[in-house]
C-alpha positions, -999 to 999 in steps of 0.1 A, spaced: 551 398 315 561 431 300 584 453 320 577 490 318 598 518 332 579 548 347 599 580 350 589 604 377 600 639 385 590 646 421 557 645 440 530 671 432 516 687 400 532 721 404 568 710 410 569 673 402 549 644 388 511 648 387 500 625 414 468 612 397 485 606 364 514 587 381 492 565 403 466 558 375 495 548 352 508 523 379 473 510 385 465 504 349 499 487 343 492 464 373 456 456 361 468 449 326 495 424 338 526 445 334 556 448 357 562 484 365 595 499 378 596 536 388 627 557 382 636 593 389 667 615 386 688 617 418 689 655 415 674 686 430 641 700 417 640 734 400 622 748 431 596 739 457 559 749 454 534 752 482 506 732 467 480 749 490 489 783 480 502 775 445 533 796 450 571 788 452 586 785 487 619 803 493 648 786 510 637 750 504 650 723 481 639 688 474 654 658 456 634 643 427 642 607 436 634 612 473 601 629 466 591 605 439 597 576 463 565 589 480 545 579 449 563 546 444 560 536 481 598 534 482 600 510 453 621 533 430 655 535 415 678 563 403 673 572 367 710 564 361 702 527 367 676 525 339 687 507 307 665 505 277 676 469 270 660 457 303 626 471 296 599 468 270 584 504 272 589 538 288 561 559 302 564 596 314 535 609 335 530 647 333 530 674 359 552 705 359 581 684 369 584 672 333 587 709 323 608 721 352 629 691 364 631 667 336 636 696 312 637 734 312 607 737 290 587 758 315 614 785 314 631 781 280 603 768 257 615 758 223 652 761 234 648 740 265 673 715 277 664 679 286 680 659 314 710 642 299 703 608 313 666 610 301 677 622 266 699 591 262 671 568 274 646 583 250 670 579 221 678 543 232 642 533 236 634 548 202 664 532 184 654 498 199 618 504 185 603 502 220 572 523 228 575 556 246 544 572 262 543 607 275 512 624 289 500 658 298 530 682 293 556 654 290 552 653 252 573 685 251 602 664 264 599 639 236 594 666 210 626 683 221 648 651 222 636 635 190 629 668 170 665 679 177 676 648 157 652 655 128 626 629 139 591 642 136 567 625 159 529 629 165 522 642 200 492 655 220 493 690 234 459 697 249 440 725 231 464 754 237 476 769 204 508 783 220 519 749 233 511 733 199 532 759 180 561 754 204 560 717 199 559 723 161 588 746 164 608 718 181 601 695 152 570 675 163 536 672 148 511 684 174 478 666 174 446 674 192 426 647 208 400 645 235 410 640 271 397 603 271 415 595 238 450 588 228 473 598 198 493 569 184 523 574 161 526 539 148 558 546 129 578 557 160 558 538 186 549 570 205 516 570 224 503 602 242 472 615 259 463 650 271 454 639 307 452 671 328 461 693 299 424 690 292 409 670 320 387 685 347 382 652 367 401 622 376 374 600 359 382 617 325 419 614 329 416 577 339 400 568 306 428 582 285 456 568 307 439 534 305 438 534 268 474 547 267 487 518 288 468 493 268 482 505 235 517 506 249 516 470 259 502 460 226 530 479 208 555 463 231 545 428 219 566 434 188 595 453 205 
């Protein structure tokens, strides 16, 4: 049974992990016979967003690990405990948490910083030739980490030219694909899908995530 690490960044699309993407990822991993383990940084979020109003809430703070535990039903560990040697693949669901909490992409764009623990993990998984799969906006995290080391990888960005240009400036090769399709960088074992960067329904997003998980497990056979 393949062991897959899923990195979360909170609970909720506007300030954490996109819930549909995270749950569908876990569902497909289970259905396809993989053993999933969730992780999240034991750190505070950038801010808290009222998901009903869609605006930040003043005077509140939330911990990524505590919030992500809601998605994982408590079965989650601190990101500091994740070791690439113990897993066959790494998956990063999207949501603004990837751009606000796992990185500063939402604020700093091309000059963003990526969580130090996650940076090391991405480099470790890549050096061990184990598949990495970001979705939605999470490819920006991969672009920043690998691009800064001169490693150009193919990644989905949705259909926004601005986001594509930013990823290109970070050293990645942005690729357009439909919401129910995936982009596969065979050389670097990177699999990505637009998910809610393009999706308008959970049904559309589900198809792309299902294909992503299937491809990740196939690539993990040789890792």
